[in-house]
Every structure is written in structure tokens, then in C-alpha cells.
C-alpha positions as CSV (number, residue, x, y, z in Angstrom):
1,M,15.1,10.8,-12.0
2,H,13.7,7.3,-12.7
3,R,13.8,4.7,-9.9
4,L,13.9,0.9,-9.9
5,L,13.9,-1.7,-7.2
6,V,17.1,-3.8,-7.0
7,E,16.9,-6.1,-4.0
8,N,20.5,-7.2,-3.8
9,I,22.8,-4.1,-3.9
10,A,26.4,-4.8,-3.0
11,G,29.7,-3.3,-4.0
12,E,30.3,-0.3,-6.4
13,T,28.6,-1.8,-9.4
14,V,25.2,-3.4,-9.9
15,A,24.0,-5.6,-12.8
16,L,20.4,-5.2,-14.1
17,T,19.0,-8.3,-15.8
18,G,15.6,-9.7,-16.6
19,E,12.6,-7.5,-16.0
20,Q,14.6,-4.7,-14.5
21,H,16.9,-4.6,-17.5
22,H,13.8,-4.6,-19.8
23,R,12.2,-1.7,-17.8
24,A,15.4,0.4,-17.7
25,T,16.4,0.0,-21.4
26,R,13.2,-0.7,-23.2
27,V,10.4,1.0,-21.2
28,L,12.4,3.9,-19.8
29,R,14.7,4.1,-22.8
30,L,17.8,4.6,-20.7
31,G,21.3,3.9,-22.0
32,R,25.0,4.5,-21.4
33,G,25.6,7.6,-19.4
34,D,22.1,8.0,-18.1
35,R,21.4,8.3,-14.4
36,L,19.1,6.1,-12.4
37,R,18.1,5.8,-8.8
38,I,17.9,2.3,-7.3
39,F,16.6,1.2,-3.9
40,D,16.6,-2.1,-2.1
41,G,13.0,-2.1,-0.7
42,R,14.4,-1.9,2.9
43,G,15.1,1.8,3.1
44,S,18.4,2.2,1.2
45,E,18.6,4.2,-2.0
46,Y,21.4,5.1,-4.4
47,E,22.1,7.3,-7.4
48,T,23.8,5.4,-10.2
49,T,25.1,5.9,-13.7
50,I,24.6,3.4,-16.5
51,Q,28.1,2.3,-17.6
52,T,27.1,-0.3,-20.3
53,A,23.9,-1.6,-21.7
54,D,23.3,-4.4,-24.2
55,R,20.5,-6.8,-25.1
56,T,20.7,-8.8,-21.9
57,Q,22.3,-6.7,-19.2
58,A,23.0,-3.2,-18.0
59,M,25.8,-2.3,-15.6
60,L,25.3,0.5,-13.1
61,R,28.0,2.4,-11.2
62,I,26.9,3.6,-7.8
63,E,27.7,7.3,-7.4
64,R,26.4,8.0,-3.9
65,Q,23.8,6.9,-1.3
66,V,20.9,9.3,-1.0
67,G,18.3,9.8,1.8
68,P,15.0,8.3,0.8
69,V,11.6,9.9,1.2
70,P,10.7,9.4,4.9
71,E,8.1,6.9,5.8
72,P,5.0,8.0,7.8
73,Q,5.5,7.9,11.5
74,V,2.2,6.2,11.9
75,R,1.9,2.7,10.3
76,V,-1.5,2.4,8.5
77,T,-2.7,-1.0,7.5
78,L,-5.7,-1.1,5.1
79,L,-7.9,-4.1,5.2
80,Q,-9.9,-3.5,2.0
81,S,-12.8,-5.7,0.9
82,V,-12.1,-6.7,-2.7
83,P,-14.4,-4.6,-5.0
84,R,-15.6,-5.8,-8.4
85,G,-13.6,-5.3,-11.6
86,D,-10.2,-3.7,-11.4
87,A,-11.1,-1.2,-8.6
88,M,-8.7,-3.0,-6.2
89,E,-5.8,-2.1,-8.5
90,R,-6.6,1.6,-8.1
91,V,-7.0,1.3,-4.3
92,I,-3.6,-0.3,-4.0
93,Q,-1.9,2.2,-6.4
94,K,-3.3,5.3,-4.7
95,C,-3.0,4.1,-1.1
96,V,0.7,3.1,-1.6
97,E,1.3,6.6,-3.1
98,I,-0.1,8.4,-0.1
99,G,1.8,6.3,2.5
100,V,-0.2,3.2,3.6
101,A,2.2,0.6,5.0
102,E,0.4,-2.6,4.2
103,I,-2.7,-3.7,2.3
104,V,-4.7,-6.8,3.2
105,P,-7.4,-7.8,0.7
106,L,-10.6,-8.8,2.6
107,I,-13.3,-11.3,1.7
108,T,-16.5,-10.7,3.6
109,R,-20.0,-12.1,3.6
110,R,-21.2,-9.6,1.0
111,T,-18.1,-9.4,-1.1
112,V,-19.1,-9.9,-4.7
113,A,-15.6,-10.5,-6.1
114,R,-14.4,-14.0,-5.5
115,A,-11.2,-15.9,-5.6
116,S,-11.2,-17.0,-9.3
117,G,-7.7,-16.4,-10.6
118,E,-6.7,-15.3,-7.1
119,G,-3.0,-16.1,-7.5
120,T,-2.8,-14.2,-10.7
121,K,-4.6,-11.2,-9.2
122,L,-2.4,-11.2,-6.1
123,A,0.8,-11.2,-8.3
124,R,-0.6,-8.3,-10.3
125,W,-1.6,-6.4,-7.1
126,R,1.9,-6.8,-5.8
127,K,3.4,-5.5,-9.0
128,I,1.1,-2.5,-8.9
129,A,2.2,-1.8,-5.3
130,L,5.9,-2.0,-6.4
131,H,5.4,0.4,-9.3
132,A,3.6,2.8,-6.9
133,V,6.5,2.6,-4.5
134,E,8.9,3.4,-7.4
135,Q,6.8,6.3,-8.6
136,S,6.1,7.9,-5.2
137,G,9.7,8.0,-4.0
138,R,9.3,5.5,-1.2
139,A,12.2,3.2,-0.4
140,W,10.3,0.5,1.5
141,L,8.2,-2.2,-0.2
142,V,4.5,-2.2,0.7
143,P,3.3,-5.7,1.1
144,V,0.0,-6.9,-0.3
145,A,-1.1,-9.9,1.8
146,E,-3.0,-12.9,0.6
147,P,-6.8,-12.3,0.9
148,V,-8.3,-13.2,4.3
149,T,-11.9,-13.5,5.6
150,A,-13.4,-11.1,8.1
151,D,-13.0,-13.7,10.9
152,L,-9.2,-14.1,10.1
153,A,-8.8,-10.3,9.9
154,I,-9.9,-9.8,13.5
155,P,-6.7,-11.1,15.1
156,R,-4.7,-8.6,13.1
157,L,-6.5,-5.7,14.7
158,A,-5.2,-6.6,18.2
159,S,-1.6,-5.8,17.0
160,C,-2.6,-2.2,16.2
161,D,-3.0,0.7,18.6
162,L,-6.2,1.7,16.9
163,A,-8.7,-0.1,14.7
164,L,-11.3,1.8,12.6
165,V,-14.2,0.3,10.8
166,P,-16.0,2.9,8.6
167,H,-19.7,2.1,8.4
168,H,-22.5,4.2,7.0
169,G,-24.8,5.4,9.7
170,A,-22.3,4.9,12.6
171,A,-22.8,7.2,15.5
172,E,-19.2,8.1,16.0
173,S,-17.3,10.2,13.4
174,L,-13.8,9.3,12.3
175,R,-12.6,12.7,13.5
176,S,-14.0,12.1,17.0
177,A,-12.4,8.6,17.1
178,L,-9.0,9.9,16.1
179,G,-9.2,12.7,18.6
180,A,-10.1,10.4,21.4
181,A,-7.4,7.9,20.6
182,G,-4.5,10.3,20.9
183,R,-1.2,9.6,19.2
184,S,-1.1,6.1,17.7
185,Q,1.9,4.4,16.1
186,S,-0.2,1.9,14.2
187,V,-3.8,2.1,12.8
188,A,-5.8,-0.5,11.0
189,I,-8.6,0.6,8.7
190,V,-11.2,-2.1,7.8
191,I,-13.3,-1.3,4.7
192,G,-16.5,-3.2,3.8
193,P,-17.8,-4.4,0.4
194,E,-20.3,-2.7,-1.9
195,G,-23.2,-3.9,0.2
196,G,-21.5,-3.0,3.5
197,F,-20.6,-5.3,6.4
198,S,-23.3,-7.6,7.8
199,P,-24.6,-6.8,11.3
200,E,-22.9,-9.9,12.6
201,E,-19.5,-8.7,11.2
202,I,-19.9,-5.3,12.7
203,A,-20.7,-6.9,16.1
204,R,-17.6,-9.0,15.8
205,F,-15.4,-6.0,15.0
206,A,-16.9,-4.0,17.8
207,A,-16.3,-6.9,20.2
208,A,-12.6,-6.9,19.1
209,R,-12.5,-3.2,20.3
210,A,-12.5,-1.7,16.8
211,R,-14.2,1.7,16.6
212,I,-17.2,1.8,14.2
213,V,-17.0,5.2,12.6
214,S,-18.7,7.3,10.0
215,L,-17.0,9.0,7.1
216,G,-19.9,11.5,6.7
217,P,-23.5,11.5,5.5
218,R,-22.7,10.6,1.9
219,V,-22.5,6.9,0.8
220,L,-19.1,6.1,-0.7
221,R,-18.1,3.3,-2.9
222,S,-16.0,0.7,-1.2
223,E,-12.8,1.7,-3.1
224,T,-13.5,5.4,-2.4
225,A,-13.9,4.7,1.3
226,G,-10.6,3.0,1.6
227,L,-8.6,5.9,0.0
228,V,-10.6,8.5,1.9
229,A,-10.2,6.9,5.3
230,A,-6.5,6.3,4.8
231,T,-6.0,9.9,3.6
232,L,-7.8,11.3,6.6
233,V,-5.9,9.2,9.1
234,L,-2.6,10.2,7.6
235,Y,-3.6,13.8,7.5
236,H,-4.7,13.7,11.1
237,Y,-1.3,12.5,12.1
238,G,0.5,15.2,10.1
239,E,1.6,13.0,7.2
240,M,-0.2,14.8,4.4
241,G,1.1,18.4,4.1
């Protein structure tokens, strides 16, 4: 069953207008009598039936509240250095699908992508995150923060039980770090750019008590490393099958 975000759900009927009306009636080709799931982005989800649909509005009747797909017990925040081209879009899409709770675009010393059209990019990234939430069955919105520098990212690490910085050639493996940390409720993963973090950045992360870890002997692209690290962390905590 198709799913759409409807942020203000109240009463027994819900009106779809604007973009949501367009998506329901033009993109998904839904009409009178069709069923549709709606969720509010804060954990509540409902099955509805379309009562009427015209050129500007569709009226939904709420049939019942349903239990949403459970969120991971461990909250994973991905701080991803912005890669070139549209690779960031794929990182956001796939990481939201697997269960990452928040994505923070990161600008580092060696980041090639810069902030030209940043506002437009951020709006698109947030829309991609929303569509990935809809597709994957999650009922909580996944925020995509405004881009931050490595220096500004460091204070965010203190709020997490465990901070991991994958870095090629690190002495400690990701598996070892996760095993030593025990059960964590929140994990931050910090991914470097195409050229890797500078030695100074690595030193600052280590001084902030982040664990510098290896993802294995093979060199991964920045966007690959983000998805791999997030998947391994979620798998370790029993959230991936």
C-alpha cells in the first residue's frame, strides 16, 4: 500500500492538497475508493480510503490506526562528508532506508564539493530523505541537517555514547571498537571526503574521544564508506536481520 506524509492529522477525515494531492492523484494514480496509508512523521500511521478526488483536493477517510515499522533501538547519526556530484543523494536515500536516524552533511579540509547552491541542495536532500522514509515504511522523519565543518561537528560527538571515525589504515577495526563499547543507545559515524581526513582533523576527533577505526584493507569511496559503516553498526546491534 502506498504511503504519504501528512503532518497534521486530526479527526476522521483528512484533506490532501498541494504536492501531496499531486503525488496521490497524478504520480500514484490513486482515486475514489483506493486505499492509502498516511503518517505524521512522529510515529503515528493510519490506513485511509479516498472518498473524493478532484483537480485540487482529495478527501481521505481514516479507517484505522496501524502500528508503524519499529525504529532501531540504537540511534545512528551519520556525519557524511559531501561527495562530488549526486552521490550524497544516494547516501541519504540508502541510509534512511536501512535505519539511520539523522544525517549531517560535513565540509572538511579536503572536501571537493562546495556550498554553491547549498540551499537548493539541502531542500532536495530533505525531499529525498522524506521519500525514502515513505518507501521504507518508517513513520518518523529523518532530519538532514545544514552542512557543518569538521570543527563544528566535534561538539555533536559528545552527545553520543560512541563516536566512530572510519579511516583507512587505522589500527583498530570497527568490529573491535563495537565489541569493546558494549551496548550503546546512540552512535555517531563520521565519514571523510574522497581524499580522507587530514592528520589534524583525525587528531581533533581522537582528542574528542572518537574511535578511529578501519573498515578493512580495501579503499572505499566516501559514499560507500558511509553506507557500509552504518549497515555494520546497525547489524552489530541486531537491527539488520
